[in-house]
C-alpha positions as CSV (number, residue, x, y, z in Angstrom):
1,M,-69.8,-39.9,27.0
2,S,-73.3,-40.8,28.2
3,S,-76.4,-40.7,26.2
4,S,-79.8,-39.6,27.1
5,S,-82.9,-42.1,27.5
6,T,-85.1,-42.3,24.5
7,P,-88.3,-40.3,24.6
8,S,-91.7,-41.5,23.1
9,P,-91.8,-41.3,19.3
10,A,-94.6,-38.7,19.8
11,A,-92.3,-36.6,21.8
12,Q,-89.4,-36.9,19.5
13,S,-91.6,-35.8,16.7
14,S,-92.8,-32.6,18.4
15,S,-89.5,-31.5,19.8
16,S,-87.5,-32.1,16.5
17,S,-90.1,-30.3,14.3
18,T,-90.2,-27.3,16.5
19,H,-86.5,-26.6,17.1
20,R,-84.6,-27.9,14.1
21,F,-81.2,-26.5,12.8
22,V,-78.7,-27.4,10.1
23,A,-75.1,-27.9,10.8
24,T,-72.3,-28.1,8.2
25,S,-68.7,-29.1,8.5
26,Y,-66.4,-27.9,5.8
27,N,-62.7,-28.0,5.0
28,L,-61.9,-24.8,3.1
29,W,-58.5,-26.1,1.6
30,A,-56.5,-23.2,2.9
31,E,-55.0,-21.1,0.1
32,H,-55.1,-23.7,-2.8
33,R,-56.5,-22.4,-6.0
34,Q,-57.8,-19.4,-4.2
35,P,-58.8,-17.0,-6.9
36,E,-60.8,-19.8,-8.7
37,R,-62.6,-21.0,-5.7
38,E,-63.7,-17.5,-4.2
39,E,-66.9,-17.4,-6.4
40,P,-68.0,-21.2,-5.9
41,L,-67.5,-20.8,-2.2
42,R,-69.3,-17.6,-2.0
43,G,-72.3,-19.1,-4.0
44,Y,-72.4,-22.1,-1.7
45,L,-72.6,-20.1,1.4
46,Q,-75.3,-17.8,0.1
47,L,-77.4,-20.7,-1.1
48,T,-77.1,-22.8,1.9
49,R,-76.9,-20.4,4.9
50,P,-76.2,-23.0,7.6
51,D,-77.3,-22.3,11.1
52,V,-74.0,-23.7,12.4
53,L,-70.9,-23.8,10.3
54,C,-67.8,-25.6,11.5
55,L,-64.5,-24.9,9.4
56,Q,-61.2,-26.3,8.9
57,E,-58.3,-24.9,7.1
58,L,-59.6,-21.4,7.5
59,R,-57.4,-18.5,6.2
60,P,-57.8,-14.8,6.4
61,W,-59.1,-14.5,2.8
62,S,-61.7,-17.1,3.4
63,R,-62.8,-15.7,6.8
64,E,-63.4,-12.2,5.0
65,L,-65.5,-14.0,2.4
66,L,-67.5,-15.7,4.9
67,D,-68.1,-12.5,6.9
68,A,-69.3,-10.8,3.9
69,A,-71.4,-13.9,2.6
70,L,-73.1,-14.6,5.9
71,P,-74.0,-11.2,7.3
72,D,-76.5,-12.5,9.7
73,H,-74.0,-14.7,11.3
74,A,-71.3,-14.4,14.0
75,R,-68.1,-16.2,14.8
76,V,-65.4,-16.2,17.3
77,D,-63.2,-13.2,17.4
78,D,-60.2,-14.0,19.5
79,E,-56.5,-13.0,19.6
80,F,-55.4,-16.7,19.1
81,E,-54.1,-16.9,15.5
82,G,-55.6,-20.3,15.1
83,W,-59.3,-18.9,14.9
84,V,-58.1,-17.1,11.8
85,R,-55.7,-19.7,10.2
86,E,-57.1,-23.1,11.3
87,G,-60.7,-23.3,12.6
88,N,-63.6,-21.5,13.8
89,V,-67.4,-21.6,14.2
90,Y,-70.1,-19.4,12.6
91,W,-73.8,-19.5,13.8
92,S,-76.9,-17.8,13.0
93,T,-77.6,-14.9,15.3
94,A,-81.3,-15.2,14.8
95,M,-81.1,-18.6,16.1
96,F,-78.3,-18.8,18.5
97,E,-76.3,-16.7,21.1
98,L,-72.9,-17.4,22.2
99,V,-72.5,-18.4,25.8
100,E,-68.7,-19.2,25.9
101,Y,-65.9,-20.6,23.7
102,G,-62.5,-22.0,23.7
103,A,-59.7,-24.0,22.1
104,E,-58.3,-27.3,23.6
105,E,-54.9,-28.7,22.9
106,L,-54.9,-32.2,20.9
107,E,-50.9,-32.4,20.9
108,Q,-50.8,-31.8,17.2
109,Q,-47.7,-30.7,15.2
110,S,-49.3,-27.6,14.2
111,K,-49.6,-25.4,17.2
112,L,-52.7,-23.5,15.5
113,R,-54.7,-26.5,15.4
114,R,-57.0,-27.2,18.3
115,L,-60.4,-28.5,19.3
116,F,-62.1,-25.3,18.6
117,W,-65.5,-25.1,20.5
118,V,-68.5,-22.9,21.3
119,R,-71.4,-23.1,23.7
120,L,-74.5,-21.9,21.9
121,R,-77.8,-21.1,23.3
122,H,-80.7,-21.8,21.0
123,R,-83.0,-18.7,21.5
124,Q,-86.3,-20.5,21.0
125,A,-85.5,-23.8,22.9
126,D,-83.6,-21.7,25.4
127,R,-81.2,-24.5,25.8
128,T,-77.6,-24.7,25.1
129,V,-75.6,-26.9,22.7
130,L,-71.8,-27.7,22.8
131,V,-70.4,-27.4,19.3
132,A,-66.7,-28.4,18.5
133,T,-64.7,-28.8,15.4
134,A,-61.1,-30.3,14.8
135,H,-58.8,-31.1,12.0
136,F,-56.9,-34.2,12.7
137,T,-53.5,-35.0,11.1
138,W,-53.3,-36.1,7.6
139,Q,-52.5,-39.8,7.0
140,G,-49.4,-38.9,4.7
141,N,-47.5,-37.1,7.5
142,P,-43.8,-38.1,7.6
143,R,-43.8,-40.1,10.8
144,E,-46.9,-42.2,9.9
145,R,-45.4,-42.9,6.6
146,A,-42.1,-43.9,8.0
147,E,-43.1,-45.8,11.3
148,G,-46.9,-46.5,10.7
149,I,-47.9,-44.6,13.9
150,S,-51.2,-42.9,13.7
151,P,-51.5,-39.6,15.7
152,R,-55.2,-39.7,15.2
153,I,-55.7,-42.1,17.9
154,N,-54.3,-40.0,20.5
155,E,-56.1,-37.0,18.9
156,S,-59.4,-38.5,19.1
157,T,-58.7,-39.8,22.7
158,L,-57.9,-36.3,23.7
159,A,-60.9,-34.9,21.8
160,V,-63.2,-37.3,23.7
161,A,-61.7,-36.2,27.1
162,A,-62.2,-32.5,26.2
163,L,-65.7,-33.0,25.2
164,E,-66.6,-35.0,28.2
165,R,-65.0,-32.2,30.5
166,L,-66.7,-29.3,28.8
167,A,-70.2,-30.9,28.2
168,G,-73.0,-29.9,30.7
169,D,-75.4,-32.5,32.2
170,D,-78.0,-33.4,29.7
171,E,-76.4,-31.0,27.1
172,P,-76.5,-31.9,23.5
173,V,-72.8,-32.1,21.9
174,L,-71.8,-31.9,18.4
175,F,-68.4,-32.7,17.3
176,M,-67.4,-32.5,13.5
177,G,-64.5,-31.9,11.3
178,D,-61.9,-33.1,8.9
179,L,-60.9,-36.3,10.8
180,N,-58.6,-37.7,8.1
181,D,-59.7,-41.2,9.2
182,A,-62.5,-43.8,8.8
183,T,-61.2,-46.5,11.2
184,N,-59.5,-46.3,14.4
185,A,-60.1,-42.5,15.3
186,I,-63.8,-43.2,14.3
187,R,-63.6,-46.3,16.6
188,V,-62.4,-44.0,19.5
189,L,-65.3,-41.6,19.1
190,R,-67.8,-44.3,18.7
191,G,-66.7,-46.2,21.9
192,A,-67.2,-42.9,23.6
193,G,-70.9,-43.0,22.8
194,L,-70.7,-40.5,19.8
195,V,-72.9,-41.3,16.8
196,D,-72.1,-40.1,13.4
197,S,-74.8,-38.3,11.5
198,F,-75.2,-41.0,8.8
199,T,-75.3,-44.0,10.9
200,A,-77.9,-42.2,13.1
201,C,-80.2,-41.9,9.9
202,G,-79.7,-45.4,8.9
203,A,-77.7,-44.2,5.7
204,P,-74.3,-45.3,4.1
205,L,-71.2,-43.4,4.6
206,Q,-70.4,-41.1,1.4
207,P,-66.8,-40.2,0.4
208,T,-66.0,-36.5,1.2
209,H,-62.7,-36.3,-0.9
210,P,-61.9,-35.4,-3.5
211,A,-64.3,-32.9,-5.1
212,R,-63.6,-33.7,-8.7
213,P,-62.7,-32.3,-11.1
214,T,-61.4,-29.4,-9.0
215,A,-59.2,-32.1,-6.9
216,D,-57.9,-35.5,-7.6
217,G,-57.3,-38.7,-5.5
218,N,-59.0,-41.8,-4.4
219,P,-62.6,-41.5,-2.9
220,Q,-62.1,-41.3,0.9
221,V,-64.4,-40.7,3.9
222,L,-62.6,-38.0,5.9
223,D,-65.0,-35.6,7.1
224,W,-67.6,-36.5,9.6
225,Q,-70.4,-35.2,12.1
226,F,-71.0,-36.8,15.5
227,H,-73.4,-36.1,18.2
228,A,-74.2,-37.2,21.8
229,G,-76.9,-36.3,24.4
230,P,-80.6,-35.3,23.8
231,I,-80.3,-34.5,20.2
232,R,-80.7,-36.5,17.0
233,S,-79.6,-36.4,13.4
234,L,-82.8,-36.0,11.4
235,N,-81.1,-36.4,8.0
236,S,-77.4,-36.1,6.7
237,H,-75.8,-35.6,3.3
238,V,-72.5,-34.9,1.5
239,G,-72.9,-31.5,-0.5
240,E,-72.1,-31.4,-4.1
241,Y,-71.8,-27.7,-5.6
242,F,-70.0,-26.4,-8.5
243,L,-69.7,-23.1,-10.4
244,G,-68.8,-24.3,-13.7
245,D,-66.2,-26.9,-13.2
246,I,-64.9,-25.5,-9.8
247,A,-66.1,-26.7,-6.4
248,P,-65.5,-24.5,-3.3
249,S,-62.9,-26.8,-1.9
250,D,-61.2,-30.2,-2.6
251,H,-63.3,-31.6,0.3
252,K,-67.1,-31.8,0.3
253,P,-69.1,-30.5,3.1
254,V,-71.0,-32.8,5.5
255,V,-74.5,-31.3,6.3
256,A,-76.8,-32.6,8.7
257,T,-80.0,-31.5,10.2
258,Y,-80.5,-31.9,14.0
259,G,-83.6,-31.7,16.2
260,F,-83.4,-31.6,20.3
261,D,-84.8,-34.3,22.2
262,P,-87.3,-33.1,24.9
263,A,-85.5,-31.6,27.8
264,P,-85.5,-33.7,31.0
265,D,-88.7,-33.1,33.2
266,R,-87.1,-32.5,36.7
267,S,-90.1,-31.3,38.3
268,A,-90.9,-34.7,40.2
269,S,-87.2,-34.9,41.6
270,D,-87.3,-31.2,42.8
271,E,-90.5,-31.7,44.9
272,P,-89.6,-31.9,48.6
273,R,-89.7,-35.4,50.1
């Protein structure tokens, strides 16, 4: 995946300060402990109101909650069940409009899991951005436990191929989700020119699972945001939100603020010779 040339610092500052937006990636933990988590999840969404929200382990109950908590947002509404029971993307309708969307196969065991993507047009900047989310296979799956074979290498390779096929010329790309990996799948993505939001800011990676005391386990970096093309991560953090002692999910959200780089000036190349 090719990267754009770096504009001058003055141009970067002007562009990013004019057209910033906040993106959040969140694994919603399916139905686990649903009644306890409804109010914390509602509270987090109403407090943060991300401009772009990419979801994993979405379910009908959480989609209904999100629709009510984010009335100024839209999402993909499609007959494919995966958009209801696995992944989806929400966006602020004041900032973005939908151009197109789709769901790409990643050869995962769950037929509802795909690389879910949308192409959004930023209304003020009048430019599009490709936004995609995926949920890679858990490390504890039976084959990996028995044979030591990680399906995430193939999943990340297929995700890169899909993004490269879908992305337009000089179009910013965001890819995020629960990637269940901090090593080999990440190496594949980085090798394709994708940069994670923390590294782009010169910040250390932060564990995203578990959200204690709601969930248990060893701290791991499982959730990521990556970008490529004429866009920059201006800052990034892992969210910490609780209502009492209950978090919205067993995962923590990854939040990043992005700014567009200036659009390429094609006026010179367009002049007749």
